[in-house]
SEZA-786934 format. One record per residue (C-alpha): x, y, z; chain; residue number from 1; residue in three letters. Coordinates in steps of 0.5 Angstrom, whole numbers, plus 500, padded with zeros to 3 digits. Layout:
% residues N
<rec xx="X" yy="Y" zz="Z" unit="A" pos="NUM" code="ALA"/>
...
END
This chain:
% residues 169
<rec xx="170" yy="885" zz="151" unit="A" pos="1" code="LYS"/>
<rec xx="171" yy="882" zz="158" unit="A" pos="2" code="TRP"/>
<rec xx="179" yy="881" zz="157" unit="A" pos="3" code="VAL"/>
<rec xx="178" yy="889" zz="156" unit="A" pos="4" code="SER"/>
<rec xx="173" yy="890" zz="162" unit="A" pos="5" code="ILE"/>
<rec xx="178" yy="886" zz="167" unit="A" pos="6" code="LEU"/>
<rec xx="184" yy="890" zz="164" unit="A" pos="7" code="THR"/>
<rec xx="181" yy="896" zz="165" unit="A" pos="8" code="LEU"/>
<rec xx="178" yy="895" zz="172" unit="A" pos="9" code="SER"/>
<rec xx="186" yy="893" zz="173" unit="A" pos="10" code="GLN"/>
<rec xx="189" yy="899" zz="171" unit="A" pos="11" code="LEU"/>
<rec xx="184" yy="902" zz="175" unit="A" pos="12" code="ARG"/>
<rec xx="186" yy="899" zz="182" unit="A" pos="13" code="GLU"/>
<rec xx="193" yy="900" zz="181" unit="A" pos="14" code="GLY"/>
<rec xx="199" yy="898" zz="184" unit="A" pos="15" code="ALA"/>
<rec xx="197" yy="894" zz="191" unit="A" pos="16" code="PRO"/>
<rec xx="199" yy="897" zz="198" unit="A" pos="17" code="LEU"/>
<rec xx="206" yy="896" zz="201" unit="A" pos="18" code="GLU"/>
<rec xx="208" yy="896" zz="208" unit="A" pos="19" code="MET"/>
<rec xx="215" yy="900" zz="208" unit="A" pos="20" code="ILE"/>
<rec xx="220" yy="902" zz="214" unit="A" pos="21" code="GLY"/>
<rec xx="222" yy="895" zz="216" unit="A" pos="22" code="ASP"/>
<rec xx="228" yy="892" zz="214" unit="A" pos="23" code="GLU"/>
<rec xx="230" yy="891" zz="207" unit="A" pos="24" code="PRO"/>
<rec xx="231" yy="885" zz="203" unit="A" pos="25" code="ASP"/>
<rec xx="238" yy="888" zz="200" unit="A" pos="26" code="LYS"/>
<rec xx="241" yy="893" zz="204" unit="A" pos="27" code="LYS"/>
<rec xx="246" yy="895" zz="199" unit="A" pos="28" code="CYS"/>
<rec xx="244" yy="898" zz="192" unit="A" pos="29" code="ILE"/>
<rec xx="244" yy="895" zz="184" unit="A" pos="30" code="ASP"/>
<rec xx="248" yy="899" zz="180" unit="A" pos="31" code="TRP"/>
<rec xx="250" yy="899" zz="172" unit="A" pos="32" code="LEU"/>
<rec xx="256" yy="903" zz="173" unit="A" pos="33" code="ARG"/>
<rec xx="257" yy="906" zz="181" unit="A" pos="34" code="GLU"/>
<rec xx="255" yy="912" zz="184" unit="A" pos="35" code="PRO"/>
<rec xx="251" yy="914" zz="177" unit="A" pos="36" code="ILE"/>
<rec xx="247" yy="910" zz="175" unit="A" pos="37" code="LEU"/>
<rec xx="242" yy="905" zz="179" unit="A" pos="38" code="GLU"/>
<rec xx="240" yy="899" zz="175" unit="A" pos="39" code="LYS"/>
<rec xx="232" yy="900" zz="172" unit="A" pos="40" code="GLY"/>
<rec xx="232" yy="907" zz="175" unit="A" pos="41" code="GLN"/>
<rec xx="233" yy="914" zz="170" unit="A" pos="42" code="ALA"/>
<rec xx="238" yy="918" zz="172" unit="A" pos="43" code="THR"/>
<rec xx="239" yy="924" zz="170" unit="A" pos="44" code="THR"/>
<rec xx="245" yy="930" zz="168" unit="A" pos="45" code="ILE"/>
<rec xx="242" yy="937" zz="168" unit="A" pos="46" code="PHE"/>
<rec xx="246" yy="943" zz="166" unit="A" pos="47" code="ALA"/>
<rec xx="247" yy="948" zz="161" unit="A" pos="48" code="PRO"/>
<rec xx="247" yy="946" zz="154" unit="A" pos="49" code="GLY"/>
<rec xx="254" yy="946" zz="152" unit="A" pos="50" code="GLY"/>
<rec xx="257" yy="944" zz="158" unit="A" pos="51" code="SER"/>
<rec xx="259" yy="936" zz="156" unit="A" pos="52" code="GLY"/>
<rec xx="253" yy="933" zz="157" unit="A" pos="53" code="LYS"/>
<rec xx="254" yy="928" zz="151" unit="A" pos="54" code="SER"/>
<rec xx="260" yy="927" zz="151" unit="A" pos="55" code="TYR"/>
<rec xx="260" yy="925" zz="158" unit="A" pos="56" code="LEU"/>
<rec xx="254" yy="920" zz="156" unit="A" pos="57" code="ALA"/>
<rec xx="258" yy="918" zz="150" unit="A" pos="58" code="ASP"/>
<rec xx="263" yy="916" zz="156" unit="A" pos="59" code="TYR"/>
<rec xx="259" yy="912" zz="160" unit="A" pos="60" code="ILE"/>
<rec xx="256" yy="908" zz="154" unit="A" pos="61" code="ALA"/>
<rec xx="262" yy="906" zz="154" unit="A" pos="62" code="VAL"/>
<rec xx="264" yy="905" zz="160" unit="A" pos="63" code="LEU"/>
<rec xx="258" yy="900" zz="160" unit="A" pos="64" code="VAL"/>
<rec xx="258" yy="897" zz="153" unit="A" pos="65" code="GLN"/>
<rec xx="265" yy="895" zz="155" unit="A" pos="66" code="TYR"/>
<rec xx="265" yy="894" zz="162" unit="A" pos="67" code="GLY"/>
<rec xx="272" yy="896" zz="162" unit="A" pos="68" code="LYS"/>
<rec xx="276" yy="903" zz="165" unit="A" pos="69" code="MET"/>
<rec xx="283" yy="903" zz="162" unit="A" pos="70" code="GLY"/>
<rec xx="286" yy="896" zz="163" unit="A" pos="71" code="MET"/>
<rec xx="282" yy="895" zz="169" unit="A" pos="72" code="HIS"/>
<rec xx="274" yy="891" zz="168" unit="A" pos="73" code="TYR"/>
<rec xx="269" yy="895" zz="173" unit="A" pos="74" code="TRP"/>
<rec xx="264" yy="891" zz="176" unit="A" pos="75" code="LEU"/>
<rec xx="258" yy="890" zz="175" unit="A" pos="76" code="PRO"/>
<rec xx="259" yy="887" zz="167" unit="A" pos="77" code="ALA"/>
<rec xx="256" yy="892" zz="164" unit="A" pos="78" code="GLY"/>
<rec xx="252" yy="891" zz="157" unit="A" pos="79" code="GLY"/>
<rec xx="249" yy="893" zz="151" unit="A" pos="80" code="ASN"/>
<rec xx="247" yy="900" zz="150" unit="A" pos="81" code="VAL"/>
<rec xx="242" yy="904" zz="146" unit="A" pos="82" code="LEU"/>
<rec xx="244" yy="912" zz="145" unit="A" pos="83" code="TYR"/>
<rec xx="237" yy="915" zz="143" unit="A" pos="84" code="CYS"/>
<rec xx="239" yy="922" zz="140" unit="A" pos="85" code="ASP"/>
<rec xx="235" yy="927" zz="139" unit="A" pos="86" code="TRP"/>
<rec xx="240" yy="932" zz="138" unit="A" pos="87" code="GLU"/>
<rec xx="247" yy="931" zz="135" unit="A" pos="88" code="SER"/>
<rec xx="248" yy="925" zz="128" unit="A" pos="89" code="SER"/>
<rec xx="251" yy="918" zz="129" unit="A" pos="90" code="ALA"/>
<rec xx="258" yy="921" zz="126" unit="A" pos="91" code="ARG"/>
<rec xx="259" yy="925" zz="132" unit="A" pos="92" code="ASP"/>
<rec xx="258" yy="920" zz="137" unit="A" pos="93" code="HIS"/>
<rec xx="262" yy="915" zz="132" unit="A" pos="94" code="ARG"/>
<rec xx="268" yy="920" zz="132" unit="A" pos="95" code="ARG"/>
<rec xx="267" yy="921" zz="140" unit="A" pos="96" code="ARG"/>
<rec xx="266" yy="914" zz="142" unit="A" pos="97" code="ILE"/>
<rec xx="272" yy="911" zz="138" unit="A" pos="98" code="TRP"/>
<rec xx="276" yy="917" zz="141" unit="A" pos="99" code="ALA"/>
<rec xx="274" yy="915" zz="148" unit="A" pos="100" code="ILE"/>
<rec xx="276" yy="908" zz="147" unit="A" pos="101" code="LYS"/>
<rec xx="283" yy="909" zz="143" unit="A" pos="102" code="GLN"/>
<rec xx="284" yy="913" zz="150" unit="A" pos="103" code="GLY"/>
<rec xx="283" yy="908" zz="154" unit="A" pos="104" code="MET"/>
<rec xx="286" yy="902" zz="150" unit="A" pos="105" code="GLY"/>
<rec xx="279" yy="899" zz="148" unit="A" pos="106" code="ILE"/>
<rec xx="280" yy="895" zz="141" unit="A" pos="107" code="ASP"/>
<rec xx="273" yy="890" zz="143" unit="A" pos="108" code="ASP"/>
<rec xx="270" yy="891" zz="135" unit="A" pos="109" code="PRO"/>
<rec xx="263" yy="892" zz="138" unit="A" pos="110" code="ASP"/>
<rec xx="259" yy="898" zz="137" unit="A" pos="111" code="ARG"/>
<rec xx="254" yy="901" zz="141" unit="A" pos="112" code="ILE"/>
<rec xx="246" yy="901" zz="138" unit="A" pos="113" code="PHE"/>
<rec xx="245" yy="909" zz="136" unit="A" pos="114" code="TYR"/>
<rec xx="238" yy="911" zz="134" unit="A" pos="115" code="ARG"/>
<rec xx="237" yy="919" zz="131" unit="A" pos="116" code="PHE"/>
<rec xx="229" yy="920" zz="134" unit="A" pos="117" code="CYS"/>
<rec xx="225" yy="926" zz="131" unit="A" pos="118" code="THR"/>
<rec xx="219" yy="924" zz="135" unit="A" pos="119" code="GLU"/>
<rec xx="218" yy="925" zz="143" unit="A" pos="120" code="PRO"/>
<rec xx="219" yy="918" zz="147" unit="A" pos="121" code="LEU"/>
<rec xx="212" yy="916" zz="148" unit="A" pos="122" code="THR"/>
<rec xx="210" yy="916" zz="140" unit="A" pos="123" code="GLN"/>
<rec xx="217" yy="911" zz="139" unit="A" pos="124" code="SER"/>
<rec xx="216" yy="908" zz="145" unit="A" pos="125" code="LEU"/>
<rec xx="213" yy="901" zz="142" unit="A" pos="126" code="GLU"/>
<rec xx="219" yy="901" zz="137" unit="A" pos="127" code="GLU"/>
<rec xx="224" yy="903" zz="142" unit="A" pos="128" code="LEU"/>
<rec xx="222" yy="897" zz="147" unit="A" pos="129" code="GLN"/>
<rec xx="223" yy="892" zz="141" unit="A" pos="130" code="LYS"/>
<rec xx="229" yy="895" zz="141" unit="A" pos="131" code="ILE"/>
<rec xx="231" yy="894" zz="148" unit="A" pos="132" code="VAL"/>
<rec xx="228" yy="887" zz="148" unit="A" pos="133" code="SER"/>
<rec xx="231" yy="885" zz="141" unit="A" pos="134" code="ASN"/>
<rec xx="239" yy="887" zz="143" unit="A" pos="135" code="HIS"/>
<rec xx="239" yy="886" zz="150" unit="A" pos="136" code="GLU"/>
<rec xx="239" yy="893" zz="152" unit="A" pos="137" code="ILE"/>
<rec xx="242" yy="895" zz="159" unit="A" pos="138" code="GLN"/>
<rec xx="242" yy="902" zz="159" unit="A" pos="139" code="LEU"/>
<rec xx="239" yy="907" zz="154" unit="A" pos="140" code="VAL"/>
<rec xx="241" yy="914" zz="154" unit="A" pos="141" code="ILE"/>
<rec xx="236" yy="919" zz="152" unit="A" pos="142" code="ILE"/>
<rec xx="240" yy="926" zz="148" unit="A" pos="143" code="ASP"/>
<rec xx="235" yy="930" zz="151" unit="A" pos="144" code="SER"/>
<rec xx="230" yy="929" zz="156" unit="A" pos="145" code="GLN"/>
<rec xx="228" yy="936" zz="153" unit="A" pos="146" code="MET"/>
<rec xx="227" yy="934" zz="146" unit="A" pos="147" code="ALA"/>
<rec xx="224" yy="926" zz="148" unit="A" pos="148" code="ALA"/>
<rec xx="219" yy="929" zz="152" unit="A" pos="149" code="SER"/>
<rec xx="215" yy="933" zz="147" unit="A" pos="150" code="GLY"/>
<rec xx="211" yy="938" zz="149" unit="A" pos="151" code="GLN"/>
<rec xx="204" yy="940" zz="152" unit="A" pos="152" code="GLY"/>
<rec xx="200" yy="945" zz="156" unit="A" pos="153" code="ASN"/>
<rec xx="200" yy="941" zz="162" unit="A" pos="154" code="ASP"/>
<rec xx="207" yy="941" zz="163" unit="A" pos="155" code="VAL"/>
<rec xx="206" yy="936" zz="169" unit="A" pos="156" code="ALA"/>
<rec xx="203" yy="931" zz="164" unit="A" pos="157" code="GLN"/>
<rec xx="208" yy="931" zz="160" unit="A" pos="158" code="VAL"/>
<rec xx="213" yy="930" zz="165" unit="A" pos="159" code="ALA"/>
<rec xx="209" yy="924" zz="167" unit="A" pos="160" code="GLY"/>
<rec xx="209" yy="921" zz="161" unit="A" pos="161" code="SER"/>
<rec xx="216" yy="922" zz="159" unit="A" pos="162" code="TYR"/>
<rec xx="218" yy="918" zz="166" unit="A" pos="163" code="PHE"/>
<rec xx="213" yy="913" zz="165" unit="A" pos="164" code="ASN"/>
<rec xx="215" yy="912" zz="158" unit="A" pos="165" code="ALA"/>
<rec xx="222" yy="911" zz="161" unit="A" pos="166" code="LEU"/>
<rec xx="219" yy="906" zz="166" unit="A" pos="167" code="ARG"/>
<rec xx="217" yy="902" zz="160" unit="A" pos="168" code="SER"/>
<rec xx="224" yy="899" zz="159" unit="A" pos="169" code="PHE"/>
END
């Protein structure tokens, strides 16, 4: 019982107060893929439906998973990718990613992790966290944010829960 009380107390206190505005320890950004994917941060690509966001996500997945563009390797090195999909199918992404790899001259047999999702991100979070940990995932792609967010009467709370779930990765 005492452990529960201490845990809840610490959660209620929140993060410690910090002073900012002085010279940073590190002046440059850590990129997973410059200039679009800042390491450890959420990147949202917003555009109308049918405008190619999923194709762009597949391309980014290939860049991160295989760490190269054409014959040139990108730095920093990439890593494993998990594609969480609420809209399409593994069959569609398999075809697209294979075509992208062919066009870039990539014959690496490694594959991108794919999971079709039906529940909001917050409801499948524990299982996805295990996948991220067990497979050393460096990039999680959420397709689509609206479907992954779920529904609720309080739009701000739905959005907040979604971004808190992302931070947990």
